[in-house]
C-alpha positions in Angstrom: 0.0 0.0 0.0 1.5 3.3 -1.0 -1.0 5.9 0.1 -1.4 5.3 3.8 -3.3 8.3 5.1 -4.9 11.6 4.2 -7.1 14.1 6.0 -8.6 17.5 5.3 -9.5 18.0 9.0 -13.1 19.0 8.1 -15.1 16.6 10.2 -13.8 17.2 13.7 -15.2 20.6 14.7 -13.1 20.7 17.9 -10.4 18.5 19.3 -11.9 15.3 20.7 -9.8 12.4 21.8 -12.6 10.0 21.4 -13.1 10.4 17.7 -10.0 12.0 16.2 -8.0 9.9 13.8 -4.9 11.9 14.9 -2.9 12.6 17.9 -3.2 16.4 18.2 -1.3 18.0 21.0 1.3 20.6 22.0 4.6 20.4 23.8 4.1 23.7 25.4 1.6 25.0 27.9 -0.7 22.0 27.2 -2.0 23.9 24.2 -4.2 21.9 21.8 -4.3 22.8 18.2 -7.7 24.3 17.3 -9.9 23.7 14.2 -10.3 27.1 12.6 -13.7 27.2 11.1 -12.6 29.7 8.4 -9.1 28.5 8.1 -9.5 25.8 5.5 -7.5 26.2 2.3 -10.6 25.8 0.1 -13.5 25.3 2.5 -14.2 23.7 5.9 -11.6 23.7 8.6 -7.8 23.5 9.1 -5.7 22.8 12.2 -4.0 25.8 13.7 -4.3 29.0 15.6 -2.3 31.5 17.5 -3.2 30.8 21.1 -3.6 34.6 21.8 -0.1 35.5 21.0 1.6 32.9 23.2 4.7 31.3 21.8 4.0 27.7 21.3 3.0 25.1 18.7 1.4 21.7 18.3 1.8 18.3 16.8 -0.4 16.3 14.4 0.5 12.6 14.6 -1.1 9.5 13.4 -2.4 7.6 16.5 -1.6 4.2 15.2 1.3 2.8 13.2 1.4 3.0 9.5 -0.5 0.1 8.0 2.8 -0.9 6.3 5.8 0.4 8.4 8.7 1.0 6.1 12.1 2.8 5.9 11.0 5.4 3.2 8.0 7.6 3.9 6.6 10.8 2.3 4.7 13.4 4.3 3.0 16.3 2.7 0.6 19.1 3.8 -0.6 22.5 3.0 0.7 25.3 5.3 -0.2 28.9 5.9 1.3 31.6 8.2 0.5 35.2 8.8 3.7 36.7 10.1 7.3 37.1 8.9 8.9 35.8 12.1 8.7 32.7 14.3 6.9 30.3 12.0 8.2 26.7 11.9 6.6 23.6 10.2 8.2 20.2 10.4 7.4 16.9 8.9 8.4 14.3 11.5 9.3 10.6 11.2 9.0 8.4 14.3 10.1 4.9 15.5 7.8 2.3 17.0 8.1 4.0 20.4 6.9 7.3 19.0 10.4 8.9 19.2 11.3 11.3 16.4 14.0 9.8 14.1 14.3 12.7 11.7 12.4 15.9 11.1 12.4 18.0 8.0 11.4 21.6 8.6 11.1 25.1 7.1 11.6 28.1 9.4 10.5 31.6 8.7 12.6 34.4 10.3 12.2 38.1 9.2 10.6 37.0 6.0 13.3 34.6 5.0 12.9 30.8 4.9 15.4 28.0 5.6 14.7 24.4 5.0 16.7 21.9 7.0 16.7 18.3 8.3 17.6 17.4 11.9 18.0 13.8 13.2 17.1 12.3 16.6 20.5 13.3 18.1 19.8 16.9 17.3 22.4 17.0 14.5 21.5 19.2 11.6 22.0 17.0 8.5 21.9 19.9 6.1 20.0 23.0 5.1 19.0 24.8 2.0 19.9 28.3 0.8 17.7 30.9 2.4 14.9 32.1 0.2 11.7 34.1 0.6 8.1 32.9 1.1 5.3 35.3 1.3 3.0 35.3 4.4 -0.8 35.0 4.1 -0.4 32.5 1.2 -0.9 28.8 1.2 2.1 26.7 0.3 2.5 22.9 -0.1 5.4 21.3 1.8 6.5 17.7 1.2 9.4 15.6 2.3 10.7 12.1 1.7 13.1 10.5 4.2 14.8 7.2 3.8 16.3 5.8 7.0 19.9 4.8 7.3 23.0 5.5 9.4 25.4 6.2 6.5 23.1 5.9 3.5 20.0 7.8 4.6 18.5 10.5 2.4 16.2 13.5 2.5 14.3 15.3 -0.2 12.1 18.3 0.5 9.7 20.2 -1.9 7.8 23.4 -1.7 5.0 23.8 -4.2 6.4 20.9 -6.2 9.9 22.3 -6.5 12.9 20.6 -4.8 14.4 22.8 -2.1 16.6 20.4 -0.3 18.4 17.2 -1.2 20.7 15.2 1.2 22.3 11.9 0.5 24.5 9.5 2.6 23.4 11.1 5.9 22.4 9.5 9.3 18.6 9.8 9.4 17.9 7.0 11.8 20.4 7.6 14.7 20.3 4.5 17.0 16.5 4.0 16.6 16.4 1.4 13.8 15.5 2.0 10.2 11.7 1.6 10.1 9.2 4.5 10.3 6.1 3.4 12.3 4.5 6.8 12.8 4.5 10.1 10.9 3.2 13.6 11.6 3.6 17.3 11.5 5.0 19.7 14.1 3.9 23.3 13.6 5.0 26.4 15.7 4.0 30.0 16.0 5.0 33.1 17.7 1.9 35.2 18.1 0.9 34.7 14.5 -1.8 32.6 13.0 -0.6 29.3 11.5 -2.7 26.6 9.7 -2.1 23.1 8.4 -4.5 21.5 5.9 -4.8 18.7 3.4 -2.2 16.3 4.8 -1.2 12.9 3.3 1.3 10.2 4.1 2.7 7.8 1.4 5.4 5.2 1.3 7.4 4.5 -1.9 5.9 1.1 -2.7 3.1 0.1 -4.9 1.9 1.7 -8.2 2.1 5.3 -9.4 1.0 7.9 -8.5 0.9 6.9 -4.8 4.6 6.0 -4.5 6.0 9.5 -5.0 5.2 13.1 -4.2 1.6 13.9 -4.9 2.4 17.3 -6.3 3.8 15.4 -9.3 0.2 14.5 -10.2 -1.9 17.0 -8.3 0.0 20.1 -9.4 2.3 22.5 -7.6 -0.2 23.3 -4.9 -0.7 19.7 -3.9 -3.8 17.5 -3.5 -7.0 18.9 -2.2 -9.0 17.0 0.3 -12.8 17.5 -0.3 -15.1 16.3 2.5 -18.6 15.3 1.5 -21.5 14.7 4.0 -24.8 12.8 3.7 -27.3 14.9 1.8 -30.4 12.6 1.6 -31.6 9.1 2.6 -31.1 6.5 -0.1 -32.4 3.4 1.9 -32.5 3.3 5.7 -33.2 0.7 8.4 -31.6 2.4 11.4 -33.6 4.7 13.6 -32.9 8.4 13.8 -32.8 10.1 17.2 -35.1 12.8 15.7 -35.9 13.9 12.1 -34.5 11.9 9.3 -31.6 9.5 9.3 -29.2 11.5 7.0 -29.8 14.8 8.9 -28.7 13.1 12.1 -25.3 12.1 10.7 -24.4 14.9 8.3 -22.8 17.2 10.9 -19.5 18.7 10.2 -18.7 18.8 13.9 -18.8 15.8 16.3 -22.2 15.8 18.1 -21.8 12.8 20.5 -25.1 11.8 21.9 -26.9 14.9 20.6 -27.3 13.6 17.0 -27.2 10.0 15.8 -28.9 6.9 14.3 -29.1 3.6 16.2 -29.8 0.0 15.5 -30.3 -3.2 17.5 -30.7 -5.6 14.6 -27.7 -7.3 12.9 -27.9 -6.7 9.2 -29.6 -3.3 9.4 -28.2 -1.0 6.8 -28.4 2.7 6.1 -27.2 4.2 2.8 -27.0 8.0 2.2 -26.6 10.1 -0.9 -23.8 12.7 -0.7 -23.8 16.1 -2.3 -22.7 16.2 -5.9 -19.4 17.8 -6.8 -19.1 20.3 -9.6 -17.2 19.1 -12.6 -15.2 22.3 -12.4 -13.9 21.3 -8.9 -12.0 18.1 -9.7 -10.6 16.4 -12.8 -8.9 13.5 -11.0 -9.7 11.5 -7.9 -6.6 10.0 -6.2 -8.4 8.2 -3.4 -11.7 8.1 -1.5 -12.2 7.2 2.2 -15.2 6.8 4.4 -15.3 7.6 8.1 -17.6 6.3 10.8 -18.0 7.2 14.4 -19.9 4.9 16.7 -20.3 3.4 20.2 -22.6 0.9 21.9 -25.1 1.7 24.6 -26.0 -1.8 25.7 -23.9 -4.7 27.1 -22.8 -7.4 24.7 -20.9 -7.7 21.5 -21.9 -5.3 18.8 -20.0 -4.7 15.5 -20.6 -2.1 12.8 -18.9 -1.4 9.4 -18.8 1.6 7.1 -20.2 1.1 3.6 -19.6 2.6 0.2 -21.9 2.0 -2.8 -20.5 2.4 -6.3 -22.0 1.2 -9.5 -25.0 0.0 -7.7 -23.0 -2.4 -5.6 -22.4 -2.1 -1.8 -18.9 -2.7 -0.4 -18.3 -3.2 3.3 -15.3 -1.8 5.0 -13.5 -2.9 8.2 -15.6 -4.2 11.0 -15.4 -2.1 14.2 -16.2 -3.9 17.5 -17.9 -1.3 19.6 -17.2 -0.1 23.1 -19.0 2.3 25.4 -16.7 5.1 24.1 -16.9 6.6 20.6 -14.5 5.3 18.1 -13.7 6.3 14.6 -13.0 3.9 11.8 -11.6 4.9 8.4 -11.6 2.9 5.1 -9.4 4.1 2.3 -10.0 3.2 -1.3 -7.3 4.2 -3.9 -9.3 2.3 -6.5 -13.0 2.2 -7.1 -14.1 -1.2 -5.5 -16.6 -1.6 -8.3 -14.2 -1.6 -11.1 -10.8 -2.2 -9.5 -9.5 0.8 -11.4 -8.9 4.5 -10.6 -12.0 6.5 -9.7 -13.9 8.1 -12.5 -14.6 11.7 -11.2 -18.0 11.7 -13.1 -19.4 9.4 -10.4 -19.2 12.3 -8.0 -20.8 14.7 -10.4 -23.9 12.6 -10.8 -24.5 11.1 -7.4 -23.4 7.6 -8.3 -21.5 7.1 -5.0 -23.3 6.6 -1.6 -22.0 6.0 1.9 -23.5 4.2 4.9 -23.3 2.0 7.9 -24.3 -1.6 8.7 -24.7 -3.4 12.0 -22.7 -6.6 11.4 
């Protein structure tokens, strides 16, 4: 599997440890990154904030290990800052204990930017020539790190252009040569900073998911578009109030305030999603479904997310429920109905539905 993770941060609303698919935290002052409702690059939300002028920062880290831990990993994300000084954004690569092996960062000081790589021992492996990035403008920052003590390598891109290349460097220190976790560290100094449209790839599998996604998505990187239920297609679950789809189409986590429920194995809900304008996308790199659920009675209860394409329903991973909310994500780089890349027209005409089944 080459594409291991992506997120547009549009379905959280506020940080919630029960349902987030990320670790989102700060090393300073116990500050949590916020979800800025107007901060998204295109629409929706982004992670970031300025914490009322306090010097600080935050981390976005995948909570579980990569589905295929490996020694070469690509991290990319959109970044935005509003000031000329004090901004730092770093892609981080971690071992199986969650310790940073290498970080690749760009730092903004007095309007000038330096891109560098630093290993676990704090050794700067190399840095780029200083250049200028304009504030109040989204950029796309990507880096590929291959672990090794004497043969490690680092490549960093901004807006699809290579800004740092290092070879035969010690990227792994004493922590082994396998990346288990990946994430982003962002910092601020009284200025607003945002991170959006993040992805993680390894270098295996077929193109285009085995390289930098700006190579196929353009210099400003891939856009993550989040779609919510817009109508009932066929429903068997019971809504708390109103209609099924309206109970689960919230862009912010509602907990026990808005939900559908079922007590019968096999019960299935399917929902239409809003159509996408043909002017919005011309290629779909991947699709994923997200489901948040919990049980409210004793016993074993399982649910699974669904996606319907070509009139056929495909069931994702089964989630054994607990009394606490959990989030399960199913990622499809290919259309399960055809086994080939997604045809964007399916999203123009409402030919893709999503749902949930009690298993």
